N, C-alpha and C positions, 0 to 999 in steps of 0.2 A: 211526488212519488205516489204510487197507488197504495192506499191504506187498506190492506186485507187483514182480516182476522187471523192470527197464528196461534195455535194451541202450543205447539213445541218448537220454538225457534231454532233450537240445536238441530233437530231432526230436518226442519226445512233447509237450513244452511248446509248440512251434510249432503242431502240428497241433491240440491241445487248445484253443488260443487262437483258431484259425481256425474251428472248427466253429461253425455257426449255432446259435442258440438252440433249445432243445428244441421250443417251440412251432412254429417254422417247420419243422423237420424233420418234426413230426407232420403239419402241413398239406401238405407235399409228399407224404408217404406216403399221405395221404387222397386226393390228387389222382390219384396213380397207381393207386389202387384203382378209381377211377371208369373208367380206361382198361382195367380188367380184365374187362369184360363185352362179349362179342361183339355184343350188340344194340346197345350204346351205340357201339361202334366202327362199326358199320354205319350208324348215324344220322349220325355225324360224317362218314363217307365220302360218304353221300348229300348232306350239306350243303356238301361241297367242290365238288360238281358244279354246283350252282346257288346263286343268291343267297340264296333262302329257300324253305321249304316249309311246308305246313300239315300237321297230324297226319293227316289223311285221306290226303293224297298219300304221306307217309312210310310209313303202314300199307300202302297198296297197293304201293308200291315194294319194300317188305321182306317182303311177304306175312305181315303180322301184324295183330293186331287193333289198333284205335285205342286201346283201354284199355292194352295192353302198351306201345305207343309213347309214350302220355302218361306212363306211370309212368317209363319211362326219361329222357324229356325232363325231368321234374321233377328227377331226380337231376343231370342235365347242367346244368339252370338253377342249382340249389343250388351247384354247383361252379364256376359262372361259365364254363362252357364254350360254352354256347349263350345267345342272348338271343331275345326275342320282341317282336313288335309286333302290335297289334290293329287289324284293319280290319273294322269292323262287328262281326259276330259271329264272324268268322274270326280265328284267331291264326297268325301266320306266325313260324317259327323260322329262325334262321341262327346261324352261328358267332359267338362273342362277339368275337373278335379274331384277329389273324394268329398269336398265339402257340399257338392250338389246333392249327393246321395245322403248325406247327414241331415241336411235341411229338410229334404223329402221325408226321410224316414222319421224324423222328429214330428212332423205334421201328421203322418200317416199313423204313427202310434197314438198320438194324441186323439185321432178320430175314432180308431178301433178300440180303444180301451175304455 
């Protein structure tokens, strides 16, 4: 066993027992990685402003190609941050739920305060 110096054994034991499982911590870290791209943040911000948007409107709003927006939307979908609905040939994207706005708002407030 690894012999490490412990100052307060009770604290170490309490915190060790309270830590979430490694898989959960990995998933949380992966979620925050998704927020680490400016284009994805811009898409999330755009979707705050309206109920939903199609790829073409997002591309025009952000002055980017439809392909670049589609690529970033795919990542956001895989992370359950956006959802989509089909209307004929058009696909409309929206934020998956209010948690997305809460996560963004917490980060935004941290930066501007």
